[in-house]
C-alpha positions as CSV (number, residue, x, y, z in Angstrom):
1,X,-62.9,12.2,-74.5
2,X,-59.8,12.6,-76.8
3,X,-62.2,12.4,-79.8
4,X,-64.7,14.8,-78.4
5,X,-62.3,17.6,-77.4
6,X,-60.3,17.6,-80.6
7,X,-63.4,17.8,-82.8
8,X,-64.9,20.6,-80.6
9,X,-61.6,22.5,-80.8
10,X,-61.4,22.2,-84.6
11,X,-65.0,23.4,-85.1
12,X,-64.5,26.4,-82.8
13,X,-61.4,27.6,-84.8
14,X,-63.0,27.0,-88.2
15,X,-66.3,28.7,-87.4
16,X,-64.7,31.7,-85.7
17,X,-62.2,32.2,-88.6
18,X,-65.0,32.5,-91.2
19,X,-67.2,34.6,-89.0
20,X,-65.4,36.8,-86.4
21,X,-62.2,36.9,-88.4
22,X,-63.8,37.8,-91.7
23,X,-65.8,40.5,-90.0
24,X,-62.7,42.1,-88.6
25,X,-61.0,41.9,-92.0
26,X,-64.0,43.5,-93.8
27,X,-65.5,46.0,-91.3
28,X,-62.6,47.0,-89.1
29,X,-59.4,46.8,-91.2
30,X,-61.0,47.0,-94.6
31,X,-58.1,45.1,-96.3
32,X,-57.6,46.0,-100.0
33,X,-55.3,44.5,-102.6
34,X,-55.4,47.9,-104.5
35,X,-52.8,49.1,-101.9
36,X,-49.4,47.9,-103.0
37,X,-47.6,45.9,-100.3
38,X,-44.3,47.1,-98.8
39,X,-42.6,44.0,-100.0
40,X,-43.0,45.2,-103.6
41,X,-42.9,48.9,-103.2
42,X,-39.8,48.8,-101.0
43,X,-38.0,45.7,-102.3
44,X,-34.4,45.6,-101.2
45,X,-33.3,42.0,-101.8
46,X,-32.5,41.4,-98.1
47,X,-35.6,42.0,-95.8
48,X,-38.3,43.3,-98.2
49,X,-38.9,40.4,-100.5
50,X,-42.4,39.2,-101.6
51,X,-43.2,35.6,-100.7
52,X,-45.9,33.2,-101.8
53,X,-48.8,33.0,-99.3
54,X,-48.0,29.3,-98.5
55,X,-44.3,30.0,-98.0
56,X,-44.9,33.0,-95.8
57,X,-47.5,31.1,-93.7
58,X,-44.8,28.6,-93.0
59,X,-42.3,31.3,-91.9
60,X,-44.8,33.2,-89.9
61,X,-46.2,30.1,-88.1
62,X,-42.8,28.6,-87.3
63,X,-41.5,32.0,-86.1
64,X,-44.4,32.8,-83.8
65,X,-44.9,29.2,-82.5
66,X,-41.4,28.2,-81.3
67,X,-41.8,25.6,-78.7
68,X,-44.3,27.6,-76.7
69,X,-47.6,26.1,-77.9
70,X,-46.2,22.7,-76.8
71,X,-44.2,23.7,-73.6
72,X,-46.8,26.1,-72.2
73,X,-49.8,23.7,-72.3
74,X,-47.6,20.9,-70.9
75,X,-46.6,23.1,-68.0
76,X,-50.2,24.2,-67.4
77,X,-51.2,20.6,-66.9
78,X,-50.3,21.1,-63.2
79,X,-53.7,22.8,-62.9
80,X,-55.4,19.9,-64.6
81,X,-56.5,19.8,-68.3
82,X,-59.6,22.0,-68.2
83,X,-58.1,25.4,-67.1
84,X,-55.3,25.4,-69.7
85,X,-57.7,24.3,-72.5
86,X,-60.2,27.1,-71.7
87,X,-57.4,29.6,-71.7
88,X,-56.1,28.3,-75.1
89,X,-59.6,28.5,-76.7
90,X,-61.0,31.8,-75.3
91,X,-57.7,33.6,-75.1
92,X,-56.9,32.7,-78.7
93,X,-60.2,33.7,-80.1
94,X,-60.8,37.0,-78.3
95,X,-57.3,38.3,-77.7
96,X,-54.5,36.4,-79.5
97,X,-55.8,36.2,-83.1
98,X,-57.1,39.8,-83.0
99,X,-53.7,41.0,-81.6
100,X,-51.8,39.2,-84.3
101,X,-53.9,40.4,-87.2
102,X,-54.0,44.0,-86.1
103,X,-50.3,44.1,-85.6
104,X,-49.7,42.7,-89.1
105,X,-52.1,45.1,-90.8
106,X,-50.8,48.1,-88.9
107,X,-47.3,47.3,-89.9
108,X,-48.3,46.8,-93.6
109,X,-50.0,50.3,-93.6
110,X,-46.8,51.7,-92.0
111,X,-44.4,50.4,-94.8
112,X,-43.4,47.3,-92.8
113,X,-42.3,49.3,-89.8
114,X,-42.4,47.7,-86.3
115,X,-45.3,47.9,-83.9
116,X,-43.1,50.1,-81.7
117,X,-42.8,52.6,-84.5
118,X,-46.6,52.5,-84.9
119,X,-47.0,53.2,-81.2
120,X,-44.5,56.1,-81.4
121,X,-46.4,57.7,-84.3
122,X,-49.9,57.3,-82.7
123,X,-49.1,58.0,-79.1
124,X,-45.9,60.0,-78.9
125,X,-42.1,59.7,-79.0
126,X,-41.9,58.9,-75.3
127,X,-44.3,56.0,-75.7
128,X,-42.3,54.6,-78.6
129,X,-39.0,54.8,-76.8
130,X,-40.5,52.9,-73.8
131,X,-42.0,50.3,-76.1
132,X,-38.7,49.9,-78.0
133,X,-36.8,49.1,-74.7
134,X,-39.5,46.7,-73.5
135,X,-39.4,44.9,-76.8
136,X,-35.6,44.7,-76.8
137,X,-35.5,43.1,-73.3
138,X,-38.2,40.7,-74.4
139,X,-36.2,39.6,-77.4
140,X,-33.2,38.8,-75.2
141,X,-35.4,36.7,-72.9
142,X,-36.8,34.9,-75.9
143,X,-33.3,33.9,-77.0
144,X,-32.6,32.7,-73.5
145,X,-35.7,30.7,-73.0
146,X,-35.8,29.0,-76.4
147,X,-32.0,28.5,-76.5
148,X,-32.3,26.5,-73.2
149,X,-35.2,24.5,-74.6
150,X,-33.4,23.6,-77.8
151,X,-30.1,22.8,-76.1
152,X,-31.8,20.5,-73.6
153,X,-33.7,18.7,-76.2
154,X,-30.7,18.2,-78.5
155,X,-28.8,16.7,-75.6
156,X,-31.6,14.3,-74.5
157,X,-32.6,13.3,-78.1
158,X,-29.5,13.4,-80.4
159,X,-31.6,12.1,-83.3
160,X,-33.6,15.3,-83.3
161,X,-30.5,17.4,-83.4
162,X,-29.2,15.5,-86.4
163,X,-32.6,15.6,-88.2
164,X,-32.6,19.4,-87.8
165,X,-29.1,19.7,-89.2
166,X,-30.1,17.7,-92.3
167,X,-33.2,19.8,-92.6
168,X,-31.1,23.0,-92.7
169,X,-29.1,21.5,-95.7
170,X,-32.4,20.6,-97.4
171,X,-33.7,24.2,-96.9
172,X,-30.6,25.7,-98.4
173,X,-31.0,23.4,-101.5
174,X,-34.7,24.3,-101.7
175,X,-33.9,28.0,-101.6
176,X,-31.5,27.6,-104.6
177,X,-34.2,25.7,-106.5
178,X,-36.9,28.2,-105.7
179,X,-35.0,31.5,-106.1
180,X,-31.9,30.8,-108.2
181,X,-32.9,28.0,-110.5
182,X,-36.6,29.3,-110.4
183,X,-37.9,25.8,-110.6
184,X,-41.6,25.2,-110.9
185,X,-43.0,25.8,-107.5
186,X,-45.0,22.6,-107.2
187,X,-42.0,20.5,-108.3
188,X,-39.7,22.3,-105.9
189,X,-42.3,21.6,-103.1
190,X,-42.3,17.9,-103.9
191,X,-38.5,17.8,-103.9
192,X,-38.5,19.7,-100.6
193,X,-40.9,17.3,-98.9
194,X,-38.8,14.3,-100.1
195,X,-35.7,16.0,-98.6
196,X,-37.6,16.7,-95.4
197,X,-38.5,13.0,-95.1
198,X,-34.9,12.0,-95.8
199,X,-33.8,14.5,-93.0
200,X,-36.0,12.7,-90.5
201,X,-34.7,9.3,-91.5
202,X,-31.1,10.4,-91.5
203,X,-31.6,11.9,-88.1
204,X,-32.5,8.5,-86.7
205,X,-29.4,6.8,-88.0
206,X,-26.8,9.6,-87.6
207,X,-27.5,11.1,-84.1
208,X,-25.3,14.0,-83.0
209,X,-24.2,13.7,-79.4
210,X,-22.8,16.9,-77.9
211,X,-22.8,18.5,-74.5
212,X,-25.2,21.3,-73.5
213,X,-22.5,24.0,-73.5
214,X,-21.3,22.8,-77.0
215,X,-24.9,23.3,-78.3
216,X,-25.0,26.8,-76.7
217,X,-21.9,27.8,-78.8
218,X,-23.3,26.3,-82.0
219,X,-26.7,27.9,-81.5
220,X,-25.0,31.3,-80.7
221,X,-23.1,31.3,-84.1
222,X,-26.1,29.8,-86.0
223,X,-28.6,32.5,-85.0
224,X,-26.1,35.3,-85.8
225,X,-25.6,34.0,-89.3
226,X,-29.2,33.1,-89.9
227,X,-30.4,36.6,-88.7
228,X,-28.0,38.5,-90.9
229,X,-28.3,36.8,-94.3
230,X,-31.1,37.5,-96.8
231,X,-34.5,36.0,-95.9
232,X,-34.8,34.0,-99.1
233,X,-31.5,32.1,-98.6
234,X,-32.6,30.2,-95.5
235,X,-35.5,31.7,-93.6
236,X,-38.2,31.4,-96.4
237,X,-37.3,27.9,-97.7
238,X,-36.7,26.5,-94.2
239,X,-40.0,27.7,-92.8
240,X,-41.8,26.5,-95.9
241,X,-40.5,23.0,-95.0
242,X,-41.5,23.7,-91.4
243,X,-45.1,24.2,-92.6
244,X,-45.2,20.7,-94.2
245,X,-43.8,19.3,-91.0
246,X,-46.6,21.1,-89.2
247,X,-49.3,19.8,-91.6
248,X,-48.1,16.2,-91.3
249,X,-47.7,16.3,-87.6
250,X,-51.1,18.0,-87.1
251,X,-52.8,15.4,-89.4
252,X,-51.3,12.5,-87.5
253,X,-52.1,14.0,-84.2
254,X,-55.7,14.8,-85.2
255,X,-56.4,11.3,-86.6
256,X,-54.8,9.7,-83.5
257,X,-56.9,11.8,-81.2
258,X,-60.0,11.0,-83.2
259,X,-59.5,7.3,-83.2
260,X,-57.9,6.8,-79.8
261,X,-61.4,6.8,-78.2
262,X,-59.7,7.2,-74.8
263,X,-60.7,8.9,-71.7
264,X,-58.4,11.4,-69.9
265,X,-56.0,9.9,-67.4
266,X,-55.2,13.2,-65.6
267,X,-57.5,15.2,-63.3
268,X,-59.7,17.9,-65.0
269,X,-58.7,20.3,-62.1
270,X,-56.2,19.9,-59.3
271,X,-55.9,23.1,-57.3
272,X,-55.9,26.9,-57.8
273,X,-52.2,27.2,-56.7
274,X,-50.2,24.1,-57.4
275,X,-46.4,24.2,-57.1
276,X,-44.8,25.3,-60.4
277,X,-42.6,28.4,-61.0
278,X,-39.5,28.4,-58.8
279,X,-40.9,25.7,-56.7
280,X,-43.6,28.1,-55.4
281,X,-47.4,27.8,-55.2
282,X,-48.4,29.4,-58.6
283,X,-52.0,30.8,-58.7
284,X,-53.9,30.2,-61.9
285,X,-54.8,34.0,-61.9
286,X,-52.7,36.0,-62.6
287,X,-50.0,33.5,-63.5
288,X,-51.6,31.6,-66.4
289,X,-50.4,34.1,-69.2
290,X,-46.9,33.6,-67.9
291,X,-47.2,29.8,-68.6
292,X,-49.3,29.5,-71.7
293,X,-48.2,32.1,-74.3
294,X,-48.2,31.3,-78.0
295,X,-51.1,28.8,-77.9
296,X,-53.4,31.4,-76.6
297,X,-51.8,34.9,-77.0
298,X,-48.3,36.2,-77.3
299,X,-46.8,39.7,-77.7
300,X,-43.9,38.1,-79.6
301,X,-46.3,37.5,-82.4
302,X,-46.8,41.2,-82.9
303,X,-43.0,41.6,-83.3
304,X,-42.8,38.9,-85.9
305,X,-45.9,40.2,-87.7
306,X,-44.5,43.7,-87.8
307,X,-40.9,42.7,-88.2
308,X,-40.4,40.0,-90.9
309,X,-43.9,39.0,-92.1
310,X,-45.1,42.5,-93.1
311,X,-42.0,42.9,-95.2
312,X,-42.7,39.8,-97.2
313,X,-46.5,39.7,-97.7
314,X,-47.6,40.0,-101.3
315,X,-51.0,41.5,-100.8
316,X,-53.3,42.6,-98.0
317,X,-55.8,39.9,-98.6
318,X,-53.2,37.3,-97.5
319,X,-52.9,38.9,-94.1
320,X,-56.0,37.2,-92.5
321,X,-54.9,33.8,-93.6
322,X,-51.3,34.4,-92.3
323,X,-51.8,36.5,-89.3
324,X,-55.2,35.4,-88.0
325,X,-55.1,31.9,-89.4
326,X,-51.6,31.1,-88.0
327,X,-52.8,32.0,-84.5
328,X,-55.8,29.7,-84.8
329,X,-53.5,26.9,-86.1
330,X,-51.4,27.4,-83.0
331,X,-54.4,27.1,-80.8
332,X,-55.4,23.8,-82.5
333,X,-51.8,22.6,-82.0
334,X,-52.0,23.4,-78.3
335,X,-55.4,21.6,-78.2
336,X,-53.7,18.4,-79.5
337,X,-50.9,18.8,-77.0
338,X,-53.4,19.0,-74.1
339,X,-55.4,16.0,-75.5
340,X,-52.2,13.9,-75.9
341,X,-50.9,14.6,-72.4
342,X,-54.3,14.4,-70.7
343,X,-55.0,11.0,-72.4
344,X,-51.6,9.4,-72.3
345,X,-49.3,11.6,-70.1
346,X,-49.8,9.7,-66.9
347,X,-48.8,6.5,-68.6
348,X,-45.5,8.1,-69.6
349,X,-45.0,9.5,-66.1
350,X,-45.8,6.1,-64.6
351,X,-43.2,4.4,-66.7
352,X,-40.8,7.0,-65.4
353,X,-41.4,5.8,-61.9
354,X,-44.3,7.9,-60.6
355,X,-46.8,6.3,-58.2
356,X,-50.5,6.1,-58.6
357,X,-51.0,8.6,-55.8
358,X,-50.3,11.3,-58.4
359,X,-53.8,10.9,-59.8
360,X,-55.3,12.3,-56.7
361,X,-56.3,15.8,-57.6
362,X,-54.8,17.1,-54.3
363,X,-51.4,15.5,-55.2
364,X,-51.4,16.1,-58.9
365,X,-50.0,19.6,-59.2
366,X,-46.9,19.2,-57.1
367,X,-46.1,15.7,-58.2
368,X,-46.6,16.5,-61.9
369,X,-44.2,19.5,-61.7
370,X,-41.6,17.4,-59.9
371,X,-41.9,14.3,-62.1
372,X,-42.1,16.1,-65.5
373,X,-39.1,18.3,-64.6
374,X,-36.8,15.3,-64.4
375,X,-33.8,15.0,-66.7
376,X,-35.3,11.9,-68.4
377,X,-38.7,13.4,-69.0
378,X,-38.8,17.2,-69.6
379,X,-42.0,19.0,-70.5
380,X,-41.1,18.8,-74.2
381,X,-40.2,15.1,-74.0
382,X,-43.4,14.4,-72.1
383,X,-45.4,15.7,-75.1
384,X,-43.2,13.7,-77.5
385,X,-43.8,10.5,-75.5
386,X,-47.5,11.1,-75.0
387,X,-48.0,12.0,-78.7
388,X,-46.1,8.8,-79.7
389,X,-48.3,6.7,-77.3
390,X,-51.5,8.3,-78.7
391,X,-50.4,7.4,-82.3
392,X,-49.4,3.9,-81.3
393,X,-52.9,3.3,-79.7
394,X,-54.7,3.7,-83.0
395,X,-54.5,2.1,-86.5
396,X,-51.6,4.6,-87.1
397,X,-49.5,2.4,-84.9
398,X,-47.9,0.9,-88.0
399,X,-45.6,4.0,-88.1
400,X,-42.5,3.1,-86.2
401,X,-42.4,4.9,-82.8
402,X,-38.9,6.3,-83.4
403,X,-40.1,8.2,-86.4
404,X,-43.2,9.5,-84.6
405,X,-41.0,10.7,-81.7
406,X,-38.5,12.4,-84.1
407,X,-41.4,14.1,-85.9
408,X,-42.9,15.3,-82.6
409,X,-39.5,16.4,-81.4
410,X,-38.8,18.2,-84.7
411,X,-42.0,20.2,-84.0
412,X,-40.4,21.6,-80.9
413,X,-36.9,21.9,-82.2
414,X,-37.7,23.3,-85.6
415,X,-40.1,25.9,-84.4
416,X,-37.9,26.8,-81.4
417,X,-34.8,27.3,-83.6
418,X,-36.8,29.3,-86.1
419,X,-38.0,31.5,-83.3
420,X,-34.4,31.9,-82.1
421,X,-33.0,33.3,-85.3
422,X,-36.1,35.2,-86.2
423,X,-35.9,36.8,-82.7
424,X,-32.3,37.7,-83.4
425,X,-33.3,39.3,-86.7
426,X,-36.1,41.3,-84.9
427,X,-33.6,42.4,-82.3
428,X,-31.3,43.6,-85.2
429,X,-34.2,45.6,-86.6
430,X,-35.0,47.0,-83.1
431,X,-31.4,48.1,-82.5
432,X,-31.3,49.8,-85.9
433,X,-34.5,51.7,-85.3
434,X,-33.4,52.7,-81.7
435,X,-30.1,54.0,-83.1
436,X,-31.7,56.5,-85.5
437,X,-31.3,59.5,-83.0
438,X,-27.5,58.8,-83.2
439,X,-27.3,59.2,-86.9
440,X,-26.2,62.8,-86.8
441,X,-24.9,63.0,-83.2
442,X,-22.5,60.0,-83.4
443,X,-22.3,58.7,-86.9
444,X,-19.6,56.1,-86.2
445,X,-21.7,54.5,-83.4
446,X,-24.9,54.6,-85.6
447,X,-23.0,52.9,-88.4
448,X,-21.7,50.2,-86.0
449,X,-25.1,49.5,-84.4
450,X,-27.0,49.3,-87.7
451,X,-24.4,46.9,-89.2
452,X,-26.5,43.7,-89.5
453,X,-23.7,41.5,-88.2
454,X,-22.9,43.7,-85.2
455,X,-26.6,44.2,-84.4
456,X,-27.1,40.4,-84.5
457,X,-24.3,39.6,-82.1
458,X,-25.5,41.8,-79.2
459,X,-28.8,40.0,-78.4
460,X,-27.4,36.6,-79.2
461,X,-24.6,37.0,-76.7
462,X,-26.8,38.1,-73.8
463,X,-29.6,35.6,-74.5
464,X,-27.4,32.6,-75.0
465,X,-25.5,33.5,-71.8
466,X,-28.8,33.3,-69.9
467,X,-29.6,30.0,-71.6
468,X,-26.2,28.6,-70.7
469,X,-27.1,28.7,-67.0
470,X,-29.6,26.0,-67.7
471,X,-32.2,27.5,-65.3
472,X,-34.9,27.5,-68.1
473,X,-38.0,27.4,-65.9
474,X,-37.1,30.8,-64.3
475,X,-36.2,32.1,-67.8
476,X,-39.5,30.8,-69.1
477,X,-41.5,32.6,-66.4
478,X,-39.7,35.8,-67.0
479,X,-40.1,35.4,-70.8
480,X,-43.8,34.8,-70.3
481,X,-44.1,38.0,-68.1
482,X,-42.3,40.2,-70.7
483,X,-44.1,38.5,-73.6
484,X,-47.6,39.1,-72.4
485,X,-46.7,42.6,-71.3
486,X,-45.9,43.3,-74.9
487,X,-49.2,41.6,-76.0
488,X,-51.3,44.0,-73.9
489,X,-49.3,47.0,-75.2
490,X,-49.4,45.9,-78.8
491,X,-53.1,45.3,-78.6
492,X,-53.6,48.8,-77.2
493,X,-51.5,50.1,-80.1
494,X,-53.7,48.1,-82.5
495,X,-56.8,49.7,-80.9
496,X,-55.2,53.2,-81.4
497,X,-54.5,52.2,-85.0
498,X,-58.1,51.2,-85.6
499,X,-59.5,54.3,-84.0
500,X,-57.1,57.0,-85.2
501,X,-55.8,55.7,-88.6
502,X,-58.8,53.7,-89.8
503,X,-61.4,55.9,-88.1
504,X,-63.3,52.8,-87.1
505,X,-65.8,52.6,-84.3
506,X,-64.9,49.0,-83.7
507,X,-61.7,49.7,-81.7
508,X,-63.4,47.9,-78.7
509,X,-62.5,44.6,-80.3
510,X,-58.9,45.4,-79.2
511,X,-59.1,47.8,-76.3
512,X,-61.4,45.8,-74.0
513,X,-59.3,42.6,-74.1
514,X,-56.1,44.7,-74.0
515,X,-57.2,46.3,-70.7
516,X,-58.1,42.9,-69.2
517,X,-54.8,41.5,-70.3
518,X,-52.8,44.5,-69.0
519,X,-54.3,44.2,-65.5
520,X,-53.6,40.4,-65.5
521,X,-50.1,40.6,-66.8
522,X,-49.0,43.6,-64.6
523,X,-50.3,41.7,-61.6
524,X,-48.5,38.6,-62.7
525,X,-45.2,40.4,-63.1
526,X,-45.4,41.9,-59.7
527,X,-46.2,38.5,-58.2
528,X,-43.3,36.9,-60.1
529,X,-40.8,39.5,-58.9
530,X,-41.9,39.2,-55.3
531,X,-42.5,35.5,-55.0
532,X,-40.3,33.7,-57.6
533,X,-37.3,35.8,-58.4
534,X,-35.8,35.9,-54.9
535,X,-35.2,32.2,-55.0
536,X,-33.7,32.5,-58.5
537,X,-31.3,35.2,-57.2
538,X,-30.3,33.1,-54.3
539,X,-29.6,30.1,-56.5
540,X,-27.7,31.9,-59.3
541,X,-27.1,35.6,-58.5
542,X,-25.7,36.6,-61.9
543,X,-28.6,35.5,-64.1
544,X,-31.1,36.0,-61.3
545,X,-30.3,39.7,-60.9
546,X,-30.1,40.1,-64.7
547,X,-33.7,38.9,-65.1
548,X,-34.8,40.9,-62.0
549,X,-33.4,44.2,-63.4
550,X,-34.9,43.5,-66.9
551,X,-38.3,42.9,-65.4
552,X,-38.1,45.9,-63.1
553,X,-37.2,48.2,-66.0
554,X,-40.0,46.7,-68.2
555,X,-42.5,47.2,-65.4
556,X,-41.6,50.9,-65.0
557,X,-41.7,51.5,-68.8
558,X,-45.1,49.6,-68.8
559,X,-46.6,52.3,-66.6
560,X,-45.1,55.0,-68.7
561,X,-46.8,53.5,-71.7
562,X,-50.2,53.1,-70.1
563,X,-50.2,56.7,-68.9
564,X,-49.4,57.9,-72.4
565,X,-52.0,55.6,-73.9
566,X,-54.7,57.0,-71.6
567,X,-53.6,60.6,-72.4
568,X,-53.6,59.9,-76.1
569,X,-57.1,58.5,-76.0
570,X,-58.4,61.6,-74.1
571,X,-56.7,64.0,-76.5
572,X,-57.7,62.1,-79.6
573,X,-54.2,62.7,-81.1
574,X,-50.6,61.8,-80.4
575,X,-48.8,64.1,-78.0
């Protein structure tokens, strides 16, 4: 079964990329390299800097992925392996990849401006203002969710923390070689890969053991610095190294799944409403987009595409490979995660003391959530252990398990840390654009808010405070709600871009899935606020009420946006 599912998944993504994806590029967006990219036309040496396609793919993928294509499918295993897999495949193809590509192309045509700016231009100032605030709240929740994940993983597996620290040093050196010394790109790549391998090895022999709160402080200062310095100092070279970590990990995982020849241990389906978020029965619909985000679809991707990626892309023909292709790569990564846990996850759980009664479909959901939430075996560590066991079960077993675990853990940690500082950079952009009305009315305040250091501190402080509470499962659910709300709004903006700017009759490729997603996500947020959040507030009033207020404001703004979208469509022009 492991072999069959991973081959089907690979074929689905390859075939759809060269058919559906190419059709959207040619007939809907009509990408053209005769239009000079913003990275060249608006070059500023800080944010607008052209990047090679391979380098930018690494940055874009690492930024959009975070830990979500691993954590989300691992959480969704409470429903069994079939529901999550179907959501990853079909959600990715018909919603996620279209959403990412349209957001990237819209931003490129708008001089690298954010998707919020595009919405404001196409649907009116009120729409843009609502969208800006929704995005800002999402970015805070992203910092909180991924900060908690990274902190927990660094505490549980000190070798991963150490390997990541060494990788940062390697990235800084690679950045000097690529942009200061201007070394031959292929030679610099080889040196970078060697340094990456050394970082993994050094991580296993020099583990960094710190407390969770200590890591929160370190992450807080790290994401401020990383978000404020020029992109070619750390962001581009680090994420280029991340891309090689991805390729190596995907290759090992693909080969292991192919040659494992193993049936799935876990049930295909458990129940419609197993216990998950907040210890409550969690219905597959509408809650699934709150659980599986990046592997299937994610509003955060539109923020990365229109925030950092659009400012670095060299030419429009690179956009399909980077925007659409990175989303499909995420889907394939999530497929490998599902295959690994479905085939080897119960063995890992059994070794952690879970009884065989867990395999009864009626017991699976509740027992899986409880067992995999233990301190010793978190969702991320469950994937790491399952991935390692899958590799060990094949001819690839000659690779020492410690290295396999560190590589798998580095996937989670590297992508999550990249998402953290990219999120902070996006929040900086968001604050700067939101402050524009203050430029003439309160110049001193405008100057303060647009200062890249000040604008980086604000979201970092609020997000890491939420992460420091350690209640990451509640933060994850609220992040998922806000994230997918952005996805539906961004997809509607993409549809408006296709219809109004490109004058294309194919806007239905965006607007139909956008409406389906909007109804689902809006229902999920209301369910989450009514069913899950009261328990979070009772347990920890401060963070609980903070998240509740954020979700309530976002929900109100969501209805403001949808009213404006409908009016804009009827009028055929922005208000």
